[in-house]
C-alpha positions in Angstrom: 71.2 110.7 118.1 72.7 113.5 116.0 74.3 111.3 113.2 74.9 114.4 111.0 76.9 116.2 113.7 79.0 113.1 114.4 79.8 112.6 110.7 80.8 116.2 110.4 83.1 116.0 113.4 84.7 112.8 112.1 85.2 114.6 108.7 86.9 117.5 110.6 89.3 115.1 112.3 90.3 113.6 108.9 90.7 117.0 107.3 92.8 118.1 110.3 95.0 115.1 109.8 95.4 115.9 106.0 96.3 119.5 106.8 99.0 118.5 109.2 100.3 116.1 106.6 100.3 118.9 104.0 102.2 121.1 106.4 104.8 118.4 106.8 105.3 117.3 103.2 103.2 119.4 100.9 100.8 117.7 98.5 102.6 114.4 98.9 102.4 114.7 102.6 98.6 115.4 102.4 98.1 112.3 100.3 100.2 110.2 102.6 98.3 111.5 105.6 95.0 110.6 103.9 96.2 107.1 103.1 97.5 106.8 106.7 94.0 107.8 108.0 92.4 105.0 105.8 94.9 102.4 107.1 94.3 103.5 110.7 90.5 103.5 110.2 90.6 99.9 108.8 92.7 98.8 111.7 90.3 100.3 114.2 87.4 98.7 112.3 88.8 95.2 112.4 90.8 95.0 115.6 89.8 97.7 118.1 87.5 95.4 120.2 90.2 92.7 120.6 92.8 95.2 121.5 90.6 96.9 124.2 89.5 93.7 125.7 93.2 92.4 125.9 94.3 95.7 127.3 92.1 95.3 130.3 92.6 91.6 130.6 88.9 91.0 130.2 87.7 87.5 130.7 84.6 85.8 129.2 81.6 85.9 131.6 79.9 82.6 131.6 76.2 82.3 132.2 76.7 80.1 135.3 78.9 82.9 136.8 76.5 85.7 136.3 73.0 84.4 135.3 71.4 87.8 136.0 73.6 89.6 133.6 72.9 87.1 130.8 69.2 87.2 131.4 69.0 91.0 131.4 71.2 91.3 128.3 69.3 88.6 126.4 66.0 90.2 127.4 67.1 93.7 126.3 68.8 92.5 123.1 65.7 90.6 122.1 63.5 93.6 122.8 65.9 95.8 120.7 66.1 93.2 117.9 69.9 93.0 117.9 72.1 89.9 118.4 73.2 88.9 121.9 76.7 90.4 122.4 79.5 88.5 124.0 79.9 89.3 127.7 83.2 89.8 129.6 84.2 90.9 133.0 87.1 92.9 134.5 88.5 91.8 137.8 88.3 95.1 139.6 86.1 96.3 142.5 85.5 99.7 140.9 82.0 99.5 139.2 82.0 100.4 135.6 81.2 99.0 132.1 82.0 99.5 128.4 81.0 98.2 125.0 83.2 97.6 122.0 82.9 96.0 118.6 82.5 97.2 115.0 78.8 96.2 114.6 75.9 94.6 116.5 77.0 91.3 115.0 80.6 91.6 116.4 79.9 93.3 119.7 81.1 92.7 123.3 80.1 94.2 126.6 82.4 94.2 129.6 81.4 94.8 133.2 83.6 95.0 136.2 83.1 92.7 139.1 82.4 95.7 141.3 79.4 96.6 139.1 77.9 93.2 139.6 78.2 93.5 143.4 76.7 96.9 143.9 73.9 97.4 141.3 70.3 96.6 141.9 68.5 95.0 139.0 66.9 98.2 137.8 70.2 100.0 137.9 72.0 97.0 136.2 69.3 97.1 133.4 69.9 100.8 132.9 73.7 100.3 132.6 73.4 97.3 130.2 70.8 99.1 128.1 73.1 102.1 127.8 75.8 99.8 126.5 73.5 98.0 124.1 72.5 101.4 122.7 76.1 102.1 121.9 76.3 98.7 120.1 73.1 99.3 118.2 74.0 102.8 117.1 77.6 101.7 116.2 79.0 104.3 118.6 81.8 101.9 119.5 83.0 101.9 116.0 82.7 105.7 115.6 84.6 106.3 118.8 87.4 103.8 117.9 87.9 105.6 114.6 87.8 109.0 116.2 90.4 108.0 118.8 92.6 106.4 116.1 92.6 109.5 113.9 93.2 111.8 116.8 96.1 109.6 117.8 97.5 109.8 114.3 97.3 113.6 114.3 99.4 113.7 117.5 101.8 111.3 116.0 102.3 113.3 112.8 102.8 116.5 114.8 105.5 114.9 116.9 107.2 113.7 113.7 107.0 117.2 112.3 108.5 118.7 115.5 111.5 116.4 115.3 111.9 116.7 111.6 111.7 120.5 111.2 112.5 120.7 107.5 110.3 117.9 106.0 108.6 118.9 102.8 108.6 122.6 103.5 112.2 123.5 103.8 114.9 124.5 101.5 117.8 124.3 104.0 120.4 125.2 101.5 118.8 128.3 100.0 116.6 129.9 102.7 117.9 131.0 106.0 117.1 133.0 109.1 113.8 134.8 108.3 112.2 131.8 106.5 113.6 129.3 108.9 112.3 131.3 111.9 108.9 131.7 110.3 108.7 127.9 109.5 109.8 127.1 113.1 107.1 129.4 114.5 104.4 128.0 112.3 105.4 124.5 113.3 105.3 125.3 117.0 101.7 126.7 116.5 100.7 123.5 114.7 102.3 121.4 117.3 100.2 123.1 120.0 96.9 123.6 118.3 96.5 120.4 116.2 96.4 117.9 119.0 94.2 120.3 121.1 91.8 120.6 118.1 91.8 116.8 117.7 91.1 116.3 121.4 88.2 118.8 121.3 86.6 117.2 118.3 87.0 113.7 119.8 85.5 115.0 123.1 82.5 116.5 121.2 81.8 113.2 119.4 82.0 111.3 122.7 79.7 113.6 124.6 77.1 113.6 121.9 77.1 109.8 121.9 76.8 109.5 125.7 73.7 111.7 125.8 72.2 109.7 122.9 72.9 106.3 124.6 71.4 107.5 127.9 68.2 108.5 126.2 68.0 105.3 124.0 68.9 103.1 126.9 66.3 104.7 129.1 63.6 104.2 126.5 64.7 100.6 126.0 64.1 99.8 129.7 61.2 102.2 130.1 62.7 103.4 133.3 65.1 106.4 133.0 65.4 106.7 136.8 67.1 103.3 137.0 69.9 104.5 134.8 70.0 107.9 136.6 70.5 106.2 139.9 73.2 103.9 138.5 75.1 107.0 137.0 75.1 108.7 140.4 76.4 105.6 142.1 79.0 104.9 139.5 80.2 108.5 139.6 80.7 108.4 143.4 82.6 105.1 143.1 84.8 106.5 140.4 85.7 109.6 142.5 86.5 107.4 145.5 88.3 104.6 143.8 89.3 105.4 140.2 89.7 102.4 137.9 93.3 101.3 138.0 95.6 101.4 135.0 93.3 103.1 132.6 94.6 104.1 129.2 93.3 107.7 128.6 92.8 106.8 124.9 90.1 104.3 125.9 88.5 106.3 128.8 85.6 107.4 126.5 84.4 103.8 126.1 83.3 103.5 129.8 79.8 104.5 130.9 81.4 107.0 133.4 84.8 108.5 133.2 87.2 106.0 134.9 89.9 108.8 135.4 89.8 111.0 138.4 91.1 114.6 137.7 90.9 118.2 138.8 88.7 120.9 137.4 90.8 121.3 134.3 90.8 117.6 133.6 87.0 117.6 134.0 86.7 120.5 131.6 88.4 118.4 128.9 86.7 115.1 129.8 85.3 112.9 127.1 82.2 112.4 129.2 79.5 115.0 129.8 78.9 116.0 133.4 77.0 113.4 135.4 74.7 116.0 136.8 73.6 117.0 133.4 73.1 113.4 132.3 71.0 112.7 135.4 69.0 115.8 135.0 68.1 114.9 131.4 67.1 111.4 132.4 65.0 112.5 135.4 63.1 115.0 133.1 62.3 112.4 130.4 58.7 111.6 129.7 58.2 108.2 128.2 
């Protein structure tokens, strides 16, 4: 897991937010944007798990309802020396799973009903080990913060677009040339800032997915189980995309729940399934 790379990318997101704030309101705007980032990060830290679970109407998964899932998660969590996370299920036939929570002590794993129906035990172990790896490495917290800051950047850019003269303008004294220059710069920021935020968020997510694949495979001792599961999940996602997915949370799932064209895949928060499977099948434990 490349912790340094992820930290640098998160720092870039925060710097980008401050730069946008400075463009909108000068030094005061930069300070306000930095404070805004802190507030958003605190909100993501404390409430992101509850918000995501509520968004997908996740329901607690009792041990009597899915004894195999509880047994596998308990076994893997004990082996990995982390607390047993809370388990939830999503009432949808599309197989998928995600983890959320700010720490191993406050973690939840959600699986769809479709996942429980189609996965063999070795594949189920691979999926759950992948999600437990996200929990142990605090990937869920990192991705929640990244998504929140990226969303804040887009929000500030929209505010700047609709409030052309904030902080930079002198509407009474400067006309024509300066106004056109300011408008042009604002349009460039409006296009490039959200794109840059999206690319940084995508880089963080892809790094974390590769890391969780490797860590999960080592936890089970069977990389082929996870590789088989990923291939099956990808086929299911293509045929029957998960309904009513918020794009801001798509990165949390083990495979991309959104179906798109070639351009959409290029900017996907998940690395290509083919590359993930290739790396897993070439692992030597």
